[in-house]
C-alpha positions in Angstrom: -14.7 -12.9 -0.4 -11.3 -11.3 0.2 -8.0 -11.3 -1.7 -5.1 -9.4 -0.2 -2.2 -8.8 -2.6 1.3 -7.5 -1.9 2.8 -5.8 -5.0 6.5 -5.4 -5.4 7.4 -3.3 -8.5 10.2 -4.3 -10.8 9.9 -1.4 -13.3 9.0 2.3 -13.1 5.3 2.9 -13.7 2.9 5.7 -14.6 -0.6 6.1 -13.2 -2.0 9.4 -14.7 -3.3 11.8 -12.1 -5.4 13.7 -14.7 -6.7 13.2 -18.3 -4.5 16.0 -19.6 -2.5 15.3 -22.8 -0.6 18.5 -22.8 1.9 19.7 -20.2 3.6 17.5 -17.6 2.0 14.1 -17.0 1.8 13.7 -13.2 1.3 10.3 -11.6 -0.6 8.9 -8.7 1.2 7.7 -5.6 0.4 4.0 -6.1 -1.2 1.6 -8.5 -5.0 2.4 -8.7 -8.0 0.2 -8.3 -8.9 1.0 -11.9 -5.6 -0.5 -13.0 -6.2 -3.7 -11.0 -9.8 -4.0 -12.3 -8.5 -3.5 -15.9 -5.8 -6.1 -15.5 -8.3 -8.7 -14.2 -10.7 -7.9 -17.0 -8.0 -8.3 -19.6 -7.2 -11.8 -18.3 -10.7 -13.0 -17.8 -13.3 -11.1 -19.8 -13.3 -13.3 -23.0 -13.5 -16.4 -20.8 -16.7 -15.5 -19.2 -20.3 -15.5 -20.3 -22.2 -12.1 -20.2 -23.9 -12.9 -16.9 -20.6 -13.5 -15.1 -18.9 -10.6 -16.9 -21.5 -8.3 -15.4 -21.2 -9.9 -11.9 -17.4 -9.5 -11.8 -16.8 -6.3 -13.5 -19.9 -4.2 -14.0 -22.2 -4.8 -11.0 -20.0 -3.2 -8.5 -20.3 -6.2 -6.2 -16.5 -6.8 -6.4 -14.2 -3.9 -5.3 -10.7 -3.5 -6.5 -9.0 -1.2 -4.1 -6.2 1.2 -4.7 -2.8 -0.1 -3.6 -1.5 1.3 -0.4 2.2 2.0 0.0 3.9 0.2 3.0 6.4 2.0 5.2 8.1 -0.2 7.8 5.5 -2.8 7.0 2.6 -0.5 7.9 0.1 0.9 5.4 0.3 4.7 5.0 -2.4 7.0 3.7 -2.8 10.6 2.5 -2.3 12.9 5.5 -5.5 14.6 6.9 -6.1 18.0 5.3 -6.8 19.8 8.6 -3.4 18.9 10.1 -2.0 22.4 11.0 1.2 23.7 12.5 2.4 27.3 13.1 3.7 29.1 10.0 6.6 30.7 11.9 8.5 28.9 14.7 8.0 25.4 16.1 5.0 23.7 17.4 3.3 20.3 17.4 0.8 19.8 14.6 -2.9 19.7 15.7 -6.1 18.7 14.0 -8.4 21.6 13.1 -8.5 25.4 13.4 -10.2 25.5 16.9 -7.5 23.2 18.4 -4.8 25.3 16.7 -6.1 28.6 18.1 -6.6 27.0 21.6 -3.0 25.9 21.6 -1.1 28.7 19.8 -3.5 31.7 20.1 -5.8 33.3 17.5 -3.1 35.6 16.2 -0.7 32.9 15.0 -0.7 32.0 11.4 -1.1 28.3 10.5 0.1 26.2 7.6 -0.7 22.7 6.6 1.7 20.0 7.4 4.0 19.1 4.5 2.6 16.7 1.9 3.3 13.2 3.2 1.6 10.0 4.0 0.7 8.8 7.6 -0.3 5.7 9.4 -3.7 5.5 10.9 -2.2 6.6 14.2 -0.3 9.5 12.7 3.2 8.2 12.1 4.6 10.2 9.1 6.2 8.5 6.0 7.6 10.1 2.9 5.6 9.9 -0.3 6.7 7.1 -2.7 9.8 8.1 -4.7 9.1 9.6 -8.1 11.2 10.3 -11.1 10.8 12.2 -14.4 11.8 11.3 -17.9 11.7 13.4 -21.1 10.9 11.8 -24.4 10.8 13.0 -28.0 7.3 13.2 -29.5 6.7 10.9 -32.4 4.5 13.5 -34.1 6.6 16.7 -33.7 10.0 17.9 -32.5 8.6 18.8 -29.1 9.7 17.1 -25.9 7.2 15.7 -23.4 7.7 14.0 -20.1 6.1 11.6 -17.6 6.4 11.7 -13.8 6.7 8.0 -12.7 6.9 5.9 -9.6 10.3 4.5 -8.9 10.5 0.8 -8.4 13.4 0.5 -6.0 12.4 -0.1 -2.4 8.7 0.3 -2.9 6.1 -2.2 -1.6 2.3 -1.9 -2.0 -0.7 -3.8 -0.7 -4.1 -4.0 -2.3 -7.5 -5.6 -1.6 -10.0 -7.3 -3.8 -13.2 -8.0 -1.8 -17.0 -8.3 -1.9 -19.7 -8.3 0.7 -21.5 -11.1 -1.2 -20.7 -14.8 -1.5 -19.5 -16.0 -4.9 -19.2 -19.5 -6.3 -15.8 -21.1 -5.6 -15.2 -21.5 -9.4 -15.5 -17.7 -9.9 -13.3 -17.0 -6.9 -10.6 -19.3 -8.2 -10.8 -17.7 -11.6 -10.5 -14.2 -10.2 -7.5 -15.3 -8.1 -5.8 -16.8 -11.1 -5.9 -13.4 -12.8 -3.4 -12.1 -10.3 -1.0 -15.1 -10.3 2.3 -14.3 -11.9 3.7 -10.9 -12.8 1.2 -8.0 -13.4 1.9 -5.3 -15.9 0.2 -2.1 -14.8 0.2 1.6 -15.8 0.5 3.6 -19.0 3.3 4.6 -21.4 4.5 1.1 -22.0 5.7 2.3 -25.5 7.8 5.1 -23.9 10.1 3.1 -21.6 7.9 2.2 -18.7 7.3 -1.4 -17.8 5.1 -1.3 -14.8 5.9 -4.9 -13.9 4.8 -6.1 -10.4 5.5 -9.3 -8.5 2.4 -10.5 -6.6 2.2 -12.3 -3.3 -1.1 -13.5 -1.8 -1.5 -12.6 1.9 -3.7 -13.8 4.6 -6.9 -11.8 5.2 -5.7 -10.3 8.4 -3.1 -8.3 6.4 -5.9 -6.3 4.7 -4.5 -2.7 4.7 -7.9 -1.0 4.9 -9.7 -0.5 8.2 -13.2 -1.9 8.5 -16.4 -0.2 9.7 -15.9 2.0 12.8 -18.1 2.7 15.8 -18.4 6.2 17.2 -18.0 4.8 20.7 -20.3 7.4 22.2 -18.1 10.4 21.2 -20.0 13.6 20.6 -17.7 14.7 17.7 -16.1 12.4 15.1 -13.8 13.2 12.1 -14.4 11.2 8.9 -11.1 10.7 7.0 -11.2 10.0 3.3 -8.5 7.4 2.8 -9.1 7.4 -1.0 -10.9 9.6 -3.4 -14.7 9.7 -2.7 -17.3 10.3 -5.4 -20.7 11.4 -4.2 -23.9 12.2 -6.1 -26.9 14.3 -5.2 -29.9 12.0 -4.5 -32.4 14.1 -6.5 -30.4 15.2 -9.6 -27.6 12.7 -9.8 -25.1 15.5 -10.2 -21.7 15.3 -8.4 -21.5 16.8 -4.9 -18.4 17.6 -3.0 -19.5 17.4 0.6 -20.1 14.3 2.6 -23.3 14.7 4.6 -24.0 13.0 7.9 -26.5 10.6 6.3 -23.9 9.5 3.7 -21.8 8.1 6.6 -24.6 6.6 8.6 -24.7 9.6 11.0 -28.2 10.7 10.6 -29.1 13.4 13.1 -25.5 14.7 13.5 -24.4 18.2 12.4 -21.4 19.2 10.2 -18.6 21.2 11.8 -17.2 23.5 9.1 -14.2 24.8 11.2 -13.0 21.2 11.4 -13.6 20.3 7.8 -11.2 20.6 4.8 -10.4 18.9 1.6 -9.5 19.1 -2.1 -11.2 18.1 -5.3 -10.1 15.9 -8.2 -11.4 15.4 -11.7 -10.1 12.6 -14.0 -11.2 10.3 -16.8 -10.0 6.7 -16.6 -8.6 5.2 -19.8 -10.4 2.2 -21.2 -8.1 0.1 -23.4 -11.0 -2.0 -24.7 -12.8 1.1 -25.9 -9.7 2.8 -27.1 -10.6 6.0 -25.2 -11.4 7.6 -21.9 -14.6 6.8 -20.0 -16.8 9.5 -18.5 -15.1 12.0 -16.2 -15.1 11.3 -12.5 -15.4 14.2 -10.1 -14.4 13.3 -6.6 -13.3 14.5 -3.2 -9.6 13.9 -3.0 -8.0 11.5 -0.6 -7.0 13.2 2.7 -10.2 15.2 3.1 -11.7 15.5 6.6 -15.4 15.9 7.3 -16.2 16.5 11.0 -19.7 15.9 12.6 -21.0 16.8 16.1 -23.9 15.3 18.0 -26.2 18.2 18.9 -27.4 16.8 22.2 -28.5 17.3 24.9 -29.1 13.6 24.9 -25.9 11.5 25.0 -24.4 10.7 21.5 -25.4 7.3 20.2 -22.9 4.6 19.4 -23.4 4.1 15.7 -21.4 2.3 13.0 -19.8 4.2 10.1 -19.3 2.1 7.0 -15.8 1.5 5.6 -16.9 2.2 2.0 -19.3 5.0 0.8 -20.2 6.7 -2.5 -19.9 5.6 -6.1 -17.2 3.9 -8.2 -16.4 1.5 -5.4 -15.3 -1.2 -7.9 -12.5 1.2 -8.9 -11.2 1.6 -5.4 -13.0 4.9 -4.5 -15.0 5.5 -1.3 -12.7 4.1 1.5 -13.2 6.1 4.7 -12.5 5.7 8.4 -12.9 7.7 11.7 -9.7 9.3 12.9 -8.8 7.5 16.1 -8.9 9.4 19.3 -5.2 8.7 19.9 -4.1 10.0 16.5 -0.9 12.0 17.0 1.3 13.2 14.2 4.9 12.1 14.5 7.3 13.5 11.9 9.2 11.2 9.6 12.8 10.5 10.4 15.1 13.1 8.8 12.4 15.8 8.7 13.0 19.3 10.2 11.0 18.5 13.3 12.9 15.3 14.0 16.2 17.0 13.5 15.1 19.7 16.0 14.2 17.0 18.5 17.6 15.5 17.9 19.3 18.7 19.0 18.1 18.0 22.6 19.6 14.5 22.5 22.2 15.5 25.1 19.6 16.2 27.7 18.9 13.6 30.4 16.4 11.0 29.2 13.3 10.1 31.2 11.9 6.6 31.2 9.2 7.8 28.7 11.9 9.2 26.4 13.8 5.9 26.5 10.7 3.9 25.8 9.9 6.2 22.8 13.5 5.8 21.5 13.1 2.0 21.8 9.9 2.1 19.8 11.5 4.3 17.1 14.3 1.8 16.8 11.8 -1.1 16.5 10.1 0.8 13.6 13.5 1.2 11.9 14.2 -2.5 12.1 10.8 -3.2 10.6 12.1 -1.5 7.4 15.1 -3.9 7.5 12.7 -6.8 7.8 10.8 -5.7 4.6 14.1 -5.2 2.7 15.4 -8.6 3.7 12.1 -10.3 2.6 12.2 -8.4 -0.7 15.7 -9.7 -1.4 14.9 -13.2 -0.5 11.7 -13.2 -2.7 13.7 -12.0 -5.7 16.4 -14.6 -5.2 13.9 -17.4 -4.7 12.2 -16.4 -7.9 15.5 -16.4 -9.7 16.4 -19.9 -8.3 12.9 -21.3 -9.3 13.4 -20.0 -12.8 16.9 -21.4 -13.0 16.4 -24.9 -11.5 12.9 -25.6 -12.8 12.2 -29.3 -12.1 15.2 -29.5 -9.8 13.8 -26.8 -7.5 13.0 -28.6 -4.2 9.3 -29.6 -3.6 7.0 -27.7 -1.4 7.3 -30.3 1.4 11.0 -29.9 1.5 10.8 -26.1 1.8 8.2 -26.4 4.6 10.6 -28.6 6.6 13.0 -25.6 6.8 10.5 -24.2 9.4 11.5 -27.0 11.8 13.6 -26.3 14.9 16.7 -27.9 13.3 16.6 -26.8 9.6 20.3 -27.6 9.0 19.4 -31.3 9.2 16.9 -30.9 6.4 19.7 -29.6 4.1 21.5 -33.0 4.0 19.1 -34.4 1.4 20.1 -34.9 -2.2 17.5 -32.2 -3.4 19.6 -29.5 -1.7 22.9 -30.6 -3.4 21.9 -29.3 -6.8 24.4 -26.6 -7.9 23.2 -23.1 -8.8 24.7 -20.3 -10.8 25.4 -17.4 -8.5 24.5 -14.0 -10.0 27.0 -11.2 -9.4 24.4 -9.2 -7.4 24.5 -11.8 -4.7 27.0 -11.2 -1.9 29.9 -13.7 -1.6 29.3 -16.9 0.2 31.0 -17.5 3.6 34.6 -18.8 3.6 34.9 -22.3 2.3 32.0 -22.1 -0.2 33.6 -19.8 -2.8 33.0 -22.2 -5.7 31.5 -20.5 -8.8 28.5 -22.9 -8.7 27.8 -23.7 -5.0 25.1 -26.2 -3.9 21.7 -24.8 -3.1 22.1 -25.8 0.5 25.0 -23.3 0.9 22.8 -20.5 -0.4 20.0 -21.5 2.0 22.5 -21.5 4.9 24.1 -18.2 3.9 20.9 -16.3 3.1 17.6 -17.8 4.3 18.9 -19.1 7.6 21.5 -16.4 8.2 21.4 -13.9 11.0 20.3 -10.7 9.2 22.7 -8.7 11.3 25.6 -10.4 9.5 24.2 -8.9 6.3 24.0 -5.4 7.6 20.2 -5.6 8.4 19.7 -5.8 12.1 16.2 -6.6 13.4 14.5 -8.1 16.4 14.3 -11.9 16.8 10.5 -11.8 16.2 10.9 -9.8 13.0 13.6 -12.2 11.8 11.2 -15.2 12.5 8.4 -13.4 10.6 10.6 -12.6 7.6 12.0 -16.2 7.4 8.5 -17.7 7.6 7.3 -15.3 4.9 10.2 -16.3 2.6 9.6 -20.0 3.2 5.9 -19.5 2.3 7.1 -17.8 -0.9 9.4 -20.8 -1.7 6.5 -23.2 -1.1 4.2 -21.3 -3.5 7.0 -21.2 -6.2 7.5 -25.0 -5.8 3.8 -25.7 -6.2 3.5 -23.4 -9.2 6.5 -25.1 -10.8 5.0 -28.6 -10.3 1.7 -27.4 -11.8 3.4 -26.0 -14.9 5.3 -29.3 -15.4 2.1 -31.3 -15.3 
C-alpha cells in the first residue's frame, strides 16, 4: 500500500522542534509524520471500530512519513554530519576525518559544512525559509514568539505506506482523509494557519529510497534521513548508536572515525489527550554510522532495510546507504559557488561546458515547479468559481491531444471567468474584464513558459503541462461528485 502526497503550503506553519514552553519556539524544517498521522486520525478515528482503529493508527503497520522539501523537483535531506571542509582557506568537502586528513594533511583544522539540505547524490539546497513572529501572552505582559515555516515557494512530498496488504475499503477511507486542504501544525490561535493543498502522485514519485544493497563494498556509510529511535534489546532503554545488527549487517564492525551525529529529545502533542505523549529520544536526522567488513573473505552483498527502529508510524527510522558517487556540490549563491564563478573567464573544457549545461537544466527545473504551482492555484480558483460550469474531466483530458486548440472551440470553454488582479494581463485582443475560459487556457496552460519569464526545456514544459491537466481532471471529478 502506497500513497504519495505533494503538499503545497498556503499559510505559515509551526512544527515544534522540542517540548519547551519557555524561550523561543523553534520549528522543524517540514511537516512531520506525527502531524500527518494526527490529521488522518482526526478525520477517521470516530468512523472506525476498535479493531480497525488499532490496525490503522496503533499497530505500526501503516507508516506516515515526514514530508520532504523539494528543491528543483528533487527531494532534499539533512546533510551528512561527517561532511568536512578546511576551517581556513578553500577546499572541496569530503566525507569523514580519514579522508579529510588524507587530502588536506593531519595539521589542517576541519569544520562541518554549513547547515543545509542535500540530494541523495550531494547537490546542496538551502533549508526551507523560516520567519519569526512575536505575540503578546494572554496570561501576562510578556512577549513570546514562534519560528515558523514560510509558505511562499515551498513544496513538500510525503509517503503513507505499509508492507502489508489492506482491504480496499480501508485504503479508500485512508485516502479520503487526505483529499482537500489539510490543516497541520500548532499555534492556530496565534496567527498560523498551516493550510496545505494536497495532490496525489504516482508511486514512482516516492521521495524515500528503498532498501539498499552493499554491492560487495567492504565499507558502507548508513545515513539517517530522518530521526531514528533505537532501544536496547535487553532493557528497552533508548540507545544512541546504530549497531551493525540493527541495519542487517551482522558480522560487520563500526568505524568510529567515520561516524558522527546529534541527538534529539521531544514529546509529541496529542490533541485527543490534551497533553504530550511520552518523550522520544532519538538520533537526529543527518547522522552517519559507518561499518567495515573485517575480512579476509570478500564482503558479502547484503540488503540494508529502508526503515529501522521504533516509532516508524510517526515517520522515524528512514535510512539509506550513501551512494559511492556522492559528491557535495554547493548551492547556487554560496561562497564556494561564487569562488568558482571568479574563474569564469578561463577557457572552458568540454567537461566544464557539460557541467554548466547540467546546472542550467537544474535551474529550469525550479521554473517548472513554479509554473506548476501557479497553474494549480489558478485551476483551484477557477473550479471554485465556475462550479458546475467547470469543464468535465473528459474535456480537460482532451487538452493533452496534439492539437489542443481545436478542443477549445466547444461551448464548455466559452464560459466567462472573473480574472483576479494577481493574474497577468491576457494577450492583446482579449482584454475584456471577464474573458472566456478558452482565452485563459491559451494564455496560461498552453502558453510557452518563456513568454511568462519562466524558461524551461521542452521536456520539462511537457511534464508541467501534463501535471496541470491531471490536476484539472481531478478537480473536475471532485466537483461532479460534490454535485451528486
